[in-house]
C-alpha positions in Angstrom: -45.8 2.2 -11.6 -42.4 3.6 -10.6 -39.1 2.4 -12.0 -36.0 2.5 -9.8 -33.3 4.8 -11.2 -30.3 3.2 -9.6 -29.1 0.1 -7.7 -26.7 -0.3 -4.9 -24.1 -3.1 -5.1 -21.7 -4.1 -2.4 -18.3 -4.9 -3.7 -15.7 -6.3 -1.2 -12.9 -3.7 -1.2 -10.0 -6.0 -0.1 -11.0 -9.4 -1.3 -7.8 -11.2 -1.9 -4.3 -9.8 -1.5 -0.8 -11.2 -2.0 0.8 -8.6 0.3 1.0 -9.2 4.0 0.3 -6.4 6.5 3.4 -5.6 8.5 5.6 -7.3 5.9 8.8 -5.6 4.8 9.8 -5.2 1.1 12.9 -4.0 -0.7 12.3 -2.0 -3.9 13.9 -3.6 -7.0 13.2 -0.5 -9.1 12.1 3.0 -8.4 8.3 3.4 -8.6 5.5 5.9 -8.1 3.8 6.4 -4.8 1.4 9.1 -3.5 2.1 11.0 -0.3 -0.7 12.9 1.4 0.2 15.8 3.7 -1.8 16.7 6.8 -4.2 18.8 4.8 -5.0 15.8 2.6 -3.2 17.2 -0.5 -1.6 14.4 -2.5 1.8 14.6 -4.0 3.2 12.0 -6.5 6.7 10.9 -5.5 9.1 8.2 -6.6 10.3 5.7 -4.0 14.0 5.0 -4.8 15.5 1.7 -5.8 17.0 -0.5 -3.0 15.1 0.9 0.0 13.0 -0.9 2.6 9.3 -0.2 2.9 6.8 -1.8 5.2 3.1 -2.4 4.5 1.0 -1.0 7.3 -2.5 -1.5 6.0 -4.9 -1.1 3.1 -4.9 2.3 1.4 -7.9 4.5 2.2 -7.2 6.5 -1.0 -6.3 3.9 -3.6 -8.8 1.2 -4.2 -6.3 -1.5 -5.1 -3.5 -0.2 -3.0 -1.7 -0.3 0.3 -0.3 2.3 2.7 3.4 1.8 3.3 6.0 3.5 5.4 9.4 4.6 4.2 11.6 6.5 6.6 9.1 8.4 8.7 6.6 9.1 5.9 3.5 7.3 4.8 2.8 6.6 1.2 0.1 5.0 -0.8 1.1 2.5 -3.5 -0.8 0.2 -5.9 -0.7 -3.5 -5.1 0.5 -4.4 -8.6 3.5 -2.0 -8.2 4.3 -3.3 -4.8 4.3 -7.0 -6.0 6.1 -6.3 -9.3 8.7 -3.8 -8.2 9.6 -5.1 -4.7 11.0 -8.2 -3.2 9.7 -9.5 0.1 12.3 -9.4 2.9 12.1 -12.5 5.0 12.5 -11.7 8.7 12.4 -14.0 11.7 9.2 -13.5 13.7 11.2 -12.2 16.7 12.8 -9.4 14.6 9.5 -8.2 13.3 8.1 -8.0 16.8 11.1 -5.9 18.0 10.8 -3.6 15.0 7.2 -2.8 15.7 
């Protein structure tokens, strides 16, 4: 009789999130983000206080994170940092469509 040596379990990656895709946020405090260059090398950076960032999707690099855009750069941030250190910017639906 053979005994299995491992099991595979499917875990939903993005089950529930309080952050909305496409939503803009303003940083209340400076916090850490990871920027990956074109070669895939990650660099830890600090997003400054008072800037606007926009969530563009779930992070492919951080399990509980999001990819955001600040300026013309893409960064990966943890969801907990985004929600604790940023305030949501309420935009009219029309503005958001024009910005995209």
